[in-house]
DSSP file (Angstrom, degrees, kcal/mol; ACC not computed):
  #  RESIDUE AA STRUCTURE BP1 BP2  ACC     N-H-->O    O-->H-N    N-H-->O    O-->H-N    TCO  KAPPA ALPHA  PHI   PSI    X-CA   Y-CA   Z-CA
    1    1 A Q     >        0   0    0      0, 0.0     4,-2.3     0, 0.0     5,-0.2   0.000 360.0 360.0 360.0 -41.2  169.1   11.1  231.3
    2    2 A L  H  >  +     0   0    0      1,-0.2     4,-2.7     2,-0.2     5,-0.2   0.862 360.0  55.9 -64.3 -33.3  166.4   12.3  229.0
    3    3 A Q  H  > S+     0   0    0      2,-0.2     4,-1.8     1,-0.2    -1,-0.2   0.880 107.4  49.2 -66.5 -35.6  165.1    8.7  228.7
    4    4 A A  H  > S+     0   0    0      2,-0.2     4,-1.9     1,-0.2    -2,-0.2   0.918 111.8  48.4 -66.7 -42.7  164.8    8.5  232.4
    5    5 A V  H  X S+     0   0    0     -4,-2.3     4,-3.4     1,-0.2    -2,-0.2   0.903 109.3  53.8 -62.1 -41.0  163.0   11.8  232.5
    6    6 A Q  H  < S+     0   0    0     -4,-2.7    -1,-0.2     1,-0.2    -2,-0.2   0.889 109.3  48.2 -61.5 -39.1  160.7   10.6  229.8
    7    7 A A  H  < S+     0   0    0     -4,-1.8     3,-0.2    -5,-0.2    -1,-0.2   0.865 118.7  39.4 -69.8 -35.2  159.9    7.5  231.8
    8    8 A E  H  < S+     0   0    0     -4,-1.9     2,-0.3     1,-0.2    -2,-0.2   0.916 136.7   7.1 -80.8 -45.5  159.2    9.5  235.0
    9    9 A D    ><  -     0   0    0     -4,-3.4     3,-1.8    -5,-0.2    23,-0.3  -0.744  62.1-176.4-144.4  88.4  157.3   12.5  233.5
   10   10 A A  T 3  S+     0   0    0     -2,-0.3    23,-0.4     1,-0.3    22,-0.4   0.730  85.3  47.7 -62.9 -24.2  156.5   12.2  229.8
   11   11 A D  T 3  S+     0   0    0     20,-0.1    -1,-0.3    21,-0.1     2,-0.2   0.260  79.6 127.2-103.4  12.9  155.0   15.7  229.6
   12   12 A R    <   -     0   0    0     -3,-1.8    20,-0.2    -7,-0.2     2,-0.1  -0.514  64.7-115.9 -72.6 134.0  157.8   17.6  231.4
   13   13 A E        -     0   0    0     -2,-0.2     2,-0.4    18,-0.1    17,-0.2  -0.463  33.0-156.2 -69.8 141.1  159.2   20.6  229.5
   14   14 A I  E     -A   29   0A   0     15,-2.4    15,-3.0    17,-0.2     2,-0.5  -0.953  11.9-160.2-124.9 138.3  162.8   20.2  228.6
   15   15 A V  E     -A   28   0A   0     -2,-0.4     2,-0.4    13,-0.2    13,-0.2  -0.981  13.9-173.5-116.6 128.3  165.5   22.8  227.8
   16   16 A V  E     -A   27   0A   0     11,-2.9    11,-3.3    -2,-0.5     2,-0.5  -0.957  13.1-151.0-122.6 138.8  168.5   21.6  225.9
   17   17 A K  E     -A   26   0A   0     -2,-0.4     9,-0.2     9,-0.2     7,-0.1  -0.950  19.4-139.7-112.9 122.7  171.7   23.6  225.1
   18   18 A V  E    S+A   25   0A   0      7,-2.2     7,-2.5    -2,-0.5     2,-0.1  -0.994  88.6  20.2-129.8 127.8  173.5   22.7  221.9
   19   19 A P  S    S-     0   0    0      0, 0.0    -1,-0.2     0, 0.0     5,-0.1   0.744 106.9-116.0 -68.1 164.6  176.4   22.7  221.9
   20   20 A G  S    S+     0   0    0     -2,-0.1     3,-0.3     4,-0.1     2,-0.2  -0.195  75.0  43.8 -62.9 157.6  176.8   22.3  225.6
   21   21 A G  S >  S-     0   0    0      1,-0.2     3,-0.9     2,-0.1    -3,-0.0  -0.504 110.1 -45.5 101.7-171.7  178.4   25.1  227.6
   22   22 A I  T 3  S+     0   0    0      1,-0.2    -1,-0.2    -2,-0.2    -2,-0.1   0.711 131.6  56.0 -73.9 -20.1  178.1   28.9  227.5
   23   23 A T  T 3  S+     0   0    0     -3,-0.3    -1,-0.2     2,-0.1    -2,-0.1   0.596  87.7 104.6 -86.7  -9.6  178.3   29.1  223.7
   24   24 A G    <   -     0   0    0     -3,-0.9     2,-0.5    -5,-0.1    -4,-0.1  -0.227  69.4-124.4 -73.1 160.4  175.4   26.8  223.2
   25   25 A T  E     -A   18   0A   0     -7,-2.5    -7,-2.2    -5,-0.0     2,-0.3  -0.890  24.9-121.4-105.1 132.8  171.9   27.9  222.1
   26   26 A E  E     -A   17   0A   0     -2,-0.5     2,-0.4    -9,-0.2    -9,-0.2  -0.534  24.4-166.4 -75.6 136.8  168.9   26.9  224.3
   27   27 A Q  E     -A   16   0A   0    -11,-3.3   -11,-2.9    -2,-0.3     2,-0.4  -0.992   8.4-149.0-122.6 130.1  166.3   24.8  222.7
   28   28 A H  E     -A   15   0A   0     -2,-0.4     2,-0.3   -13,-0.2   -13,-0.2  -0.845  15.8-176.6-104.6 135.1  162.9   24.4  224.4
   29   29 A F  E     -A   14   0A   0    -15,-3.0   -15,-2.4    -2,-0.4     3,-0.1  -0.958  32.0-132.9-131.4 148.4  160.8   21.3  224.0
   30   30 A K  S    S-     0   0    0     -2,-0.3     2,-0.3   -17,-0.2    -1,-0.1   0.781  88.2  -1.1 -69.2 -27.5  157.4   20.3  225.3
   31   31 A N  S  > S-     0   0    0    -18,-0.1     4,-1.7   -17,-0.1     3,-0.2  -0.956  76.1 -97.4-156.5 172.4  158.6   16.9  226.4
   32   32 A A  H  > S+     0   0    0    -22,-0.4     4,-2.8   -23,-0.3     5,-0.2   0.838 116.2  61.3 -65.8 -34.1  161.6   14.6  226.6
   33   33 A C  H  > S+     0   0    0    -23,-0.4     4,-2.2     1,-0.2    -1,-0.2   0.921 106.7  44.8 -60.1 -44.8  160.5   12.6  223.5
   34   34 A N  H  > S+     0   0    0      2,-0.2     4,-2.2     1,-0.2    -1,-0.2   0.884 113.2  51.1 -66.3 -38.9  160.8   15.8  221.4
   35   35 A A  H  X S+     0   0    0     -4,-1.7     4,-2.6     2,-0.2    -2,-0.2   0.910 110.2  49.1 -65.5 -41.8  164.2   16.7  223.0
   36   36 A I  H  X S+     0   0    0     -4,-2.8     4,-2.6     2,-0.2     5,-0.2   0.923 110.4  50.6 -62.5 -44.9  165.5   13.2  222.3
   37   37 A A  H  X S+     0   0    0     -4,-2.2     4,-1.5    -5,-0.2    -1,-0.2   0.902 111.5  48.9 -60.6 -41.1  164.4   13.4  218.7
   38   38 A Y  H  X S+     0   0    0     -4,-2.2     4,-1.3     2,-0.2     3,-0.3   0.950 112.0  47.4 -62.7 -49.6  166.1   16.8  218.3
   39   39 A L  H  X S+     0   0    0     -4,-2.6     4,-1.0     1,-0.3     3,-0.3   0.876 109.7  53.1 -63.2 -37.4  169.4   15.6  219.8
   40   40 A E  H  < S+     0   0    0     -4,-2.6    -1,-0.3     1,-0.2     3,-0.2   0.850 108.1  52.7 -64.6 -31.9  169.4   12.5  217.7
   41   41 A G  H  < S+     0   0    0     -4,-1.5    -1,-0.2    -3,-0.3    -2,-0.2   0.766 112.6  42.3 -75.0 -25.8  169.0   14.7  214.6
   42   42 A V  H  < S+     0   0    0     -4,-1.3    -1,-0.2    -3,-0.3    -2,-0.2   0.494  85.3 108.3 -99.2  -4.2  171.9   16.9  215.5
   43   43 A C     X  -     0   0    0     -4,-1.0     4,-2.6    -3,-0.2     5,-0.2  -0.630  58.0-155.4 -75.7 116.3  174.3   14.1  216.5
   44   44 A P  H  > S+     0   0    0      0, 0.0     4,-2.5     0, 0.0     5,-0.2   0.873  92.4  50.0 -63.1 -37.1  177.0   13.8  213.8
   45   45 A L  H  > S+     0   0    0      2,-0.2     4,-2.5     1,-0.2     5,-0.2   0.923 112.8  46.1 -67.0 -42.7  177.8   10.2  214.6
   46   46 A R  H  > S+     0   0    0      2,-0.2     4,-2.6     1,-0.2    -1,-0.2   0.902 113.5  49.5 -66.2 -40.1  174.1    9.2  214.5
   47   47 A N  H  X S+     0   0    0     -4,-2.6     4,-2.7     2,-0.2    -2,-0.2   0.906 111.2  49.3 -64.5 -41.0  173.5   11.1  211.3
   48   48 A K  H  X S+     0   0    0     -4,-2.5     4,-2.4     2,-0.2    -2,-0.2   0.922 113.2  46.8 -63.5 -43.5  176.6    9.4  209.7
   49   49 A A  H  X S+     0   0    0     -4,-2.5     4,-2.4     2,-0.2    -2,-0.2   0.897 112.0  50.9 -64.6 -40.2  175.3    6.0  210.8
   50   50 A R  H  X S+     0   0    0     -4,-2.6     4,-2.5     2,-0.2    -2,-0.2   0.911 111.4  47.8 -63.6 -43.2  171.8    6.9  209.5
   51   51 A D  H  X S+     0   0    0     -4,-2.7     4,-2.5     2,-0.2    -2,-0.2   0.904 111.5  50.3 -64.5 -40.7  173.2    7.9  206.1
   52   52 A A  H  X S+     0   0    0     -4,-2.4     4,-2.5     2,-0.2    -2,-0.2   0.901 110.6  50.2 -63.6 -40.0  175.3    4.7  206.0
   53   53 A L  H  X S+     0   0    0     -4,-2.4     4,-2.5     2,-0.2    -2,-0.2   0.919 110.5  49.1 -64.0 -43.9  172.2    2.7  206.8
   54   54 A K  H  X S+     0   0    0     -4,-2.5     4,-2.3     2,-0.2    -2,-0.2   0.917 112.1  48.8 -61.3 -42.9  170.2    4.4  204.0
   55   55 A A  H  X S+     0   0    0     -4,-2.5     4,-2.6     1,-0.2    -2,-0.2   0.905 111.2  50.0 -63.8 -41.3  173.0    3.8  201.6
   56   56 A A  H  X S+     0   0    0     -4,-2.5     4,-2.4     2,-0.2    -2,-0.2   0.902 110.5  49.8 -64.7 -40.4  173.2    0.2  202.6
   57   57 A H  H  X S+     0   0    0     -4,-2.5     4,-2.5     2,-0.2    -1,-0.2   0.905 111.1  49.6 -63.4 -40.6  169.5   -0.2  202.1
   58   58 A S  H  X S+     0   0    0     -4,-2.3     4,-2.3     2,-0.2    -2,-0.2   0.927 112.0  47.2 -64.1 -44.9  169.7    1.4  198.7
   59   59 A E  H  X S+     0   0    0     -4,-2.6     4,-2.7     1,-0.2    -2,-0.2   0.884 111.1  52.8 -63.1 -38.2  172.5   -0.9  197.7
   60   60 A Q  H  X S+     0   0    0     -4,-2.4     4,-2.8     2,-0.2    -2,-0.2   0.928 109.0  48.5 -63.7 -44.6  170.6   -3.9  199.0
   61   61 A K  H  X S+     0   0    0     -4,-2.5     4,-2.2     2,-0.2    -2,-0.2   0.907 112.4  49.0 -62.4 -41.1  167.5   -3.0  197.0
   62   62 A T  H  X S+     0   0    0     -4,-2.3     4,-2.4     2,-0.2    -2,-0.2   0.925 112.4  47.8 -63.1 -44.5  169.7   -2.6  193.9
   63   63 A A  H  X S+     0   0    0     -4,-2.7     4,-2.5     1,-0.2    -2,-0.2   0.899 110.9  51.2 -63.9 -40.5  171.3   -5.9  194.5
   64   64 A E  H  X S+     0   0    0     -4,-2.8     4,-2.5     2,-0.2    -1,-0.2   0.897 110.3  49.2 -63.3 -40.0  168.0   -7.6  195.0
   65   65 A A  H  X S+     0   0    0     -4,-2.2     4,-2.4     2,-0.2    -2,-0.2   0.914 111.5  48.8 -65.4 -42.3  166.7   -6.2  191.8
   66   66 A R  H  X S+     0   0    0     -4,-2.4     4,-2.6     2,-0.2    -2,-0.2   0.894 111.2  50.9 -63.6 -38.8  169.8   -7.4  189.9
   67   67 A L  H  X S+     0   0    0     -4,-2.5     4,-2.8     2,-0.2    -2,-0.2   0.928 109.7  49.2 -64.2 -45.1  169.3  -10.8  191.5
   68   68 A R  H  X S+     0   0    0     -4,-2.5     4,-2.3     1,-0.2    -2,-0.2   0.914 112.6  48.5 -59.9 -42.7  165.6  -11.0  190.4
   69   69 A D  H  X S+     0   0    0     -4,-2.4     4,-2.6     2,-0.2    -2,-0.2   0.920 112.1  48.5 -63.2 -43.4  166.7  -10.0  186.9
   70   70 A A  H  X S+     0   0    0     -4,-2.6     4,-2.6     2,-0.2    -2,-0.2   0.895 111.2  50.2 -64.8 -39.9  169.4  -12.6  186.8
   71   71 A E  H  X S+     0   0    0     -4,-2.8     4,-2.4     2,-0.2    -1,-0.2   0.897 111.4  48.7 -65.0 -39.5  167.0  -15.3  188.1
   72   72 A A  H  X S+     0   0    0     -4,-2.3     4,-2.3     2,-0.2    -2,-0.2   0.916 112.1  48.8 -66.0 -42.2  164.5  -14.3  185.4
   73   73 A D  H  X S+     0   0    0     -4,-2.6     4,-2.6     2,-0.2    -2,-0.2   0.907 111.4  50.1 -62.1 -41.6  167.2  -14.4  182.7
   74   74 A A  H  X S+     0   0    0     -4,-2.6     4,-2.5     2,-0.2    -2,-0.2   0.902 110.4  49.4 -64.3 -41.0  168.4  -17.8  184.0
   75   75 A A  H  X S+     0   0    0     -4,-2.4     4,-2.2     2,-0.2    -1,-0.2   0.904 112.0  48.6 -64.5 -40.7  164.8  -19.2  183.9
   76   76 A E  H  X S+     0   0    0     -4,-2.3     4,-2.3     2,-0.2    -2,-0.2   0.910 111.9  48.9 -65.0 -42.3  164.4  -17.9  180.3
   77   77 A A  H  X S+     0   0    0     -4,-2.6     4,-2.4     2,-0.2    -2,-0.2   0.889 110.2  51.6 -65.0 -38.5  167.7  -19.4  179.3
   78   78 A E  H  X S+     0   0    0     -4,-2.5     4,-2.5     2,-0.2    -2,-0.2   0.907 109.6  49.6 -63.7 -41.8  166.7  -22.8  180.9
   79   79 A A  H  X S+     0   0    0     -4,-2.2     4,-2.2     2,-0.2    -2,-0.2   0.906 111.6  48.6 -63.8 -41.4  163.4  -22.7  179.0
   80   80 A K  H  X S+     0   0    0     -4,-2.3     4,-2.7     2,-0.2    -2,-0.2   0.899 110.6  51.6 -64.8 -39.7  165.2  -22.0  175.7
   81   81 A L  H  X S+     0   0    0     -4,-2.4     4,-2.6     2,-0.2    -2,-0.2   0.929 110.2  47.9 -62.7 -45.7  167.7  -24.8  176.5
   82   82 A Q  H  X S+     0   0    0     -4,-2.5     4,-2.3     1,-0.2    -1,-0.2   0.897 112.5  49.5 -61.9 -40.3  164.8  -27.3  177.1
   83   83 A S  H  X S+     0   0    0     -4,-2.2     4,-2.5     2,-0.2    -2,-0.2   0.910 111.2  49.1 -64.7 -42.3  163.1  -26.1  173.9
   84   84 A A  H  X S+     0   0    0     -4,-2.7     4,-2.6     2,-0.2    -2,-0.2   0.891 110.6  50.8 -65.7 -38.8  166.4  -26.6  172.0
   85   85 A R  H  X S+     0   0    0     -4,-2.6     4,-2.4     2,-0.2    -2,-0.2   0.923 111.5  47.7 -63.2 -43.5  166.9  -30.1  173.4
   86   86 A A  H  X S+     0   0    0     -4,-2.3     4,-2.4     1,-0.2    -2,-0.2   0.909 112.6  49.0 -64.0 -41.3  163.3  -31.0  172.4
   87   87 A Q  H  X S+     0   0    0     -4,-2.5     4,-2.5     2,-0.2    -2,-0.2   0.899 111.0  49.8 -65.2 -40.6  163.9  -29.6  168.9
   88   88 A A  H  X S+     0   0    0     -4,-2.6     4,-2.5     2,-0.2    -2,-0.2   0.895 110.2  51.2 -64.6 -39.3  167.2  -31.5  168.6
   89   89 A S  H  X S+     0   0    0     -4,-2.4     4,-2.3     2,-0.2    -2,-0.2   0.916 111.3  47.2 -63.8 -43.3  165.4  -34.7  169.7
   90   90 A R  H  X S+     0   0    0     -4,-2.4     4,-2.4     2,-0.2    -2,-0.2   0.901 112.1  50.3 -64.5 -40.0  162.7  -34.2  167.1
   91   91 A A  H  X S+     0   0    0     -4,-2.5     4,-2.5     2,-0.2    -2,-0.2   0.889 109.7  50.9 -65.3 -39.0  165.3  -33.5  164.5
   92   92 A E  H  X S+     0   0    0     -4,-2.5     4,-2.6     2,-0.2    -2,-0.2   0.922 110.8  48.4 -63.9 -43.3  167.2  -36.7  165.4
   93   93 A A  H  X S+     0   0    0     -4,-2.3     4,-2.4     2,-0.2    -2,-0.2   0.910 112.0  49.4 -63.2 -41.5  164.0  -38.7  165.2
   94   94 A S  H  X S+     0   0    0     -4,-2.4     4,-2.8     2,-0.2    -2,-0.2   0.892 110.5  51.0 -64.2 -39.5  163.3  -37.2  161.8
   95   95 A L  H  X S+     0   0    0     -4,-2.5     4,-2.7     2,-0.2    -2,-0.2   0.921 110.0  48.9 -64.5 -43.7  166.8  -37.9  160.6
   96   96 A E  H  X S+     0   0    0     -4,-2.6     4,-2.3     2,-0.2    -2,-0.2   0.923 113.2  47.7 -60.7 -43.5  166.5  -41.6  161.7
   97   97 A D  H  X S+     0   0    0     -4,-2.4     4,-2.4     2,-0.2    -2,-0.2   0.922 112.9  47.9 -63.3 -44.8  163.1  -41.8  159.9
   98   98 A A  H  X S+     0   0    0     -4,-2.8     4,-2.5     1,-0.2    -1,-0.2   0.883 110.6  52.2 -64.8 -37.9  164.6  -40.2  156.7
   99   99 A T  H  X S+     0   0    0     -4,-2.7     4,-2.6     2,-0.2    -2,-0.2   0.918 109.8  48.7 -64.4 -43.1  167.6  -42.5  156.9
  100  100 A K  H  X S+     0   0    0     -4,-2.3     4,-2.6     2,-0.2    -2,-0.2   0.924 112.8  48.0 -61.3 -44.5  165.3  -45.6  157.1
  101  101 A K  H  X S+     0   0    0     -4,-2.4     4,-2.9     2,-0.2    -2,-0.2   0.890 111.5  50.5 -64.1 -39.0  163.3  -44.3  154.2
  102  102 A A  H  X S+     0   0    0     -4,-2.5     4,-2.7     2,-0.2    -2,-0.2   0.920 111.1  48.0 -66.0 -42.5  166.4  -43.7  152.2
  103  103 A V  H  X S+     0   0    0     -4,-2.6     4,-2.3     2,-0.2    -2,-0.2   0.919 114.2  47.3 -61.7 -43.2  167.7  -47.2  152.9
  104  104 A Q  H  X S+     0   0    0     -4,-2.6     4,-2.3     2,-0.2    -2,-0.2   0.912 112.5  48.8 -64.8 -43.3  164.4  -48.6  151.9
  105  105 A A  H  X S+     0   0    0     -4,-2.9     4,-2.6     2,-0.2    -2,-0.2   0.902 111.3  49.9 -64.8 -40.4  164.2  -46.5  148.7
  106  106 A K  H  X S+     0   0    0     -4,-2.7     4,-3.2     2,-0.2     5,-0.2   0.912 109.7  51.4 -63.7 -41.5  167.8  -47.5  147.8
  107  107 A A  H  X S+     0   0    0     -4,-2.3     4,-2.3     1,-0.2    -2,-0.2   0.919 111.0  48.0 -60.9 -42.4  166.9  -51.2  148.3
  108  108 A E  H  X S+     0   0    0     -4,-2.3     4,-2.4     2,-0.2    -2,-0.2   0.901 113.3  47.4 -65.2 -40.4  163.8  -50.8  146.1
  109  109 A V  H  X S+     0   0    0     -4,-2.6     4,-2.6     2,-0.2    -2,-0.2   0.926 112.4  49.4 -65.4 -44.1  165.9  -49.0  143.4
  110  110 A D  H  X S+     0   0    0     -4,-3.2     4,-1.9     2,-0.2    -2,-0.2   0.889 111.7  49.3 -61.3 -39.0  168.6  -51.7  143.6
  111  111 A E  H  X S+     0   0    0     -4,-2.3     4,-1.1    -5,-0.2    -1,-0.2   0.923 112.2  47.4 -66.7 -44.1  165.9  -54.4  143.3
  112  112 A L  H  X S+     0   0    0     -4,-2.4     4,-0.7     1,-0.2     3,-0.3   0.888 112.1  50.8 -64.0 -38.5  164.3  -52.7  140.3
  113  113 A S  H  < S+     0   0    0     -4,-2.6     3,-0.5     1,-0.2    -1,-0.2   0.846 106.1  54.5 -69.1 -33.5  167.8  -52.3  138.7
  114  114 A S  H  < S+     0   0    0     -4,-1.9    -1,-0.2     1,-0.2    -2,-0.2   0.763 105.4  54.0 -74.0 -22.8  168.6  -55.9  139.2
  115  115 A H  H  <        0   0    0     -4,-1.1    -1,-0.2    -3,-0.3    -2,-0.2   0.655 360.0 360.0 -82.9 -16.0  165.5  -57.1  137.3
  116  116 A H     <        0   0    0     -4,-0.7    -1,-0.2    -3,-0.5    -2,-0.2   0.446 360.0 360.0-100.1 360.0  166.2  -55.0  134.3
């Protein structure tokens, strides 16, 4: 009803009784917009939903931060893995080179030994 009043006469003064009935306290507002904002603030269901929404947003931000951290950790681990693979490849090449040199040196020693 207040939304209809707001559409018809945005500056109309509004009196709201909370809780409704003879035990309620009158609240005076300059317009329907202020009255609606007040009622939304005292509605337990709306407050509970608002609190749940805030908690969900907080959990979402925490989860997003954890995801960013995990992605950064994964990227760092991937970089370390690539570095380790490159280092292993270089070590393998060095081993092959050293093995060739050792075979060549043994051949030279064997040749020298056979001449003496």
